[in-house]
C-alpha positions in Angstrom: 46.6 12.2 61.4 44.2 9.7 62.9 43.8 6.2 61.5 40.2 5.5 60.2 39.3 9.1 60.4 41.8 11.2 58.4 43.8 8.3 56.9 42.6 4.8 55.9 42.7 2.0 58.4 43.8 -1.5 57.3 40.4 -2.0 55.6 40.7 1.3 53.7 38.1 3.2 55.7 38.1 6.9 56.6 35.5 9.1 58.3 34.6 6.5 60.9 33.8 9.2 63.4 30.9 10.5 61.3 28.8 7.4 61.7 25.5 8.2 63.4 26.0 12.0 63.5 23.3 12.7 60.9 20.5 10.6 62.5 17.2 12.4 62.7 14.6 9.6 63.1 14.1 10.1 66.8 13.4 13.7 68.0 14.2 12.6 71.5 17.8 12.0 70.6 20.5 14.6 69.8 23.9 13.1 68.8 26.6 15.4 70.1 29.9 13.6 69.5 31.3 10.4 68.1 34.8 9.2 69.1 36.6 6.2 67.5 38.2 4.2 70.2 39.5 1.3 68.0 39.3 0.4 64.3 41.5 -2.7 63.8 38.9 -4.9 62.0 35.7 -3.9 63.6 35.0 -0.4 65.0 34.6 0.5 68.6 33.0 4.0 69.1 32.0 6.1 72.1 28.9 8.3 71.3 27.8 11.2 73.4 24.2 12.2 73.0 21.3 13.9 74.7 18.1 12.0 75.4 14.7 13.4 76.3 12.9 11.2 79.0 9.2 10.6 79.2 8.8 13.3 81.8 10.3 15.9 79.4 13.7 16.4 80.9 17.0 16.0 79.0 20.0 14.0 80.1 23.5 13.6 78.6 24.5 10.0 78.0 27.5 8.1 76.6 27.4 4.7 75.1 30.1 2.5 73.5 29.1 0.6 70.3 30.9 -2.2 68.6 30.4 -2.3 64.9 31.4 -5.5 63.1 29.0 -5.1 60.2 25.7 -6.9 59.6 25.5 -10.7 59.0 23.3 -13.5 57.8 22.6 -17.0 59.1 21.0 -20.0 57.5 19.2 -23.2 58.8 19.7 -26.0 56.4 16.9 -28.6 56.7 15.7 -31.8 55.1 12.1 -32.4 56.0 11.9 -35.8 54.4 14.8 -37.1 56.5 13.7 -35.0 59.5 17.2 -33.6 59.9 19.1 -30.3 60.1 22.7 -29.5 59.0 24.7 -27.6 61.6 28.4 -26.9 62.2 30.7 -27.1 65.2 33.7 -24.8 65.6 35.9 -23.1 68.3 34.7 -19.8 69.6 37.2 -18.0 71.8 34.7 -15.5 73.4 32.4 -18.3 74.5 35.4 -20.3 75.8 36.7 -17.4 78.0 33.2 -16.7 79.3 32.4 -20.1 80.7 31.7 -22.5 77.9 33.4 -25.8 78.7 35.5 -26.1 75.5 34.4 -23.3 73.3 33.2 -25.7 70.6 29.8 -24.3 69.7 27.2 -26.0 67.5 25.8 -23.4 65.1 23.8 -22.7 62.0 26.0 -21.5 59.1 26.6 -17.8 59.3 28.9 -14.9 58.4 29.2 -11.2 57.8 27.8 -9.6 54.7 31.2 -8.1 53.7 29.6 -5.9 51.0 27.3 -8.6 49.6 23.5 -8.8 50.0 22.3 -10.9 52.8 21.2 -13.7 50.4 24.6 -13.6 48.5 26.4 -13.8 51.8 24.5 -16.7 53.2 25.0 -18.7 50.0 28.7 -18.0 50.3 28.8 -19.0 53.9 26.8 -22.2 53.3 29.3 -23.3 50.7 32.3 -22.4 52.8 31.1 -23.9 56.1 29.0 -26.9 54.9 30.1 -27.6 51.4 26.5 -27.4 50.2 25.3 -25.3 47.3 22.0 -23.7 48.4 19.0 -23.5 46.0 16.0 -21.4 46.9 16.2 -19.7 50.3 13.5 -18.4 52.6 13.9 -15.2 54.5 12.6 -15.8 58.0 13.2 -12.6 59.9 15.9 -10.0 61.0 17.1 -9.4 64.5 19.5 -7.2 66.5 21.5 -9.8 68.5 22.9 -7.6 71.3 21.4 -4.1 70.9 22.8 -2.8 74.1 26.3 -2.6 72.7 26.6 -4.3 69.3 25.2 -2.7 66.2 25.0 -5.9 64.1 21.7 -6.8 62.5 21.4 -10.5 61.6 19.4 -11.7 58.6 17.9 -15.1 59.2 17.2 -17.6 56.4 16.2 -21.2 55.9 16.7 -23.6 53.0 16.4 -27.3 52.2 19.5 -29.3 51.5 20.1 -32.6 49.6 20.2 -35.8 51.6 24.0 -36.3 51.3 25.2 -37.4 54.8 28.4 -35.6 56.0 31.4 -37.9 56.1 32.8 -38.7 59.5 35.3 -36.1 60.4 34.3 -33.8 57.5 35.6 -30.3 58.1 35.1 -27.1 56.2 36.1 -23.4 56.4 38.8 -21.1 55.0 42.2 -22.3 56.1 43.7 -18.8 55.7 41.2 -17.6 58.3 42.1 -20.4 60.7 38.7 -22.0 60.3 38.3 -25.7 61.2 34.5 -26.3 61.0 33.0 -29.7 61.6 29.7 -30.5 59.7 27.0 -32.2 61.7 23.7 -33.7 60.5 21.3 -34.1 63.4 17.7 -35.4 63.7 15.5 -32.3 64.3 14.1 -33.6 67.7 17.7 -34.3 68.8 18.7 -30.7 68.0 15.7 -29.4 70.0 16.7 -31.6 72.9 20.2 -30.2 72.7 18.9 -26.7 73.3 17.1 -27.9 76.5 20.3 -29.8 77.6 22.6 -26.9 76.9 24.6 -28.6 74.2 23.4 -25.9 71.7 23.9 -22.5 73.3 24.3 -20.3 70.3 21.5 -17.7 70.1 21.0 -17.6 66.4 20.8 -21.3 66.1 18.3 -21.6 69.0 16.2 -19.0 67.2 16.2 -20.8 63.9 15.5 -24.2 65.5 12.5 -22.7 67.5 11.2 -21.1 64.3 11.5 -24.4 62.5 9.4 -26.1 65.2 6.8 -23.3 65.4 6.4 -22.0 61.9 8.9 -23.8 59.7 9.4 -27.1 58.0 8.9 -29.3 61.1 5.7 -27.6 62.3 3.5 -30.3 61.0 5.8 -33.1 62.1 4.9 -32.6 65.7 8.4 -31.8 66.7 7.5 -28.7 68.7 6.5 -30.6 71.7 
């Protein structure tokens, strides 16, 4: 009996090897086999498929995909104050891959975990920043690392009230080991931190650039 296939894994899932087998949207792709390599919390699969190239010939390929579920992220902004509300927390993968201390400055984000994207981002905003979000704007969706990670991230933006974070204010779920610092930054400072490398998180960079080009700070001349 195989965990996650015949018997439930620790998240109660079975049939994880069937994911992707019934895809028919691309006639140039034939899925031949799906193997589950790991299913601890996320799922690592190896898929064997045939692909028809532009010149007509078929080749057999294998790819590993990491499935952690889809997620949502939110840029909290206050146009009147000219500020954005971000977080800072430790990220082990960044730390082991060259980030000086692993403490990344980010927009609030999290996995959907069965909720809609809007429900999830309201939950994450409350958990990570302590703010209750009103009306949200859906900005765009994006695949963040399509060569190996299946995750599709839903991007949102919303205004926040002008309550300044207290010095040392931290948020997050203690039972998940979260220790999240809340940061309020002037928007031009946040943009400068992208250029200087202090903000190196992709989703946050994308949201800040959107805010400058098409979002709440477009008319403020902050995009230059």
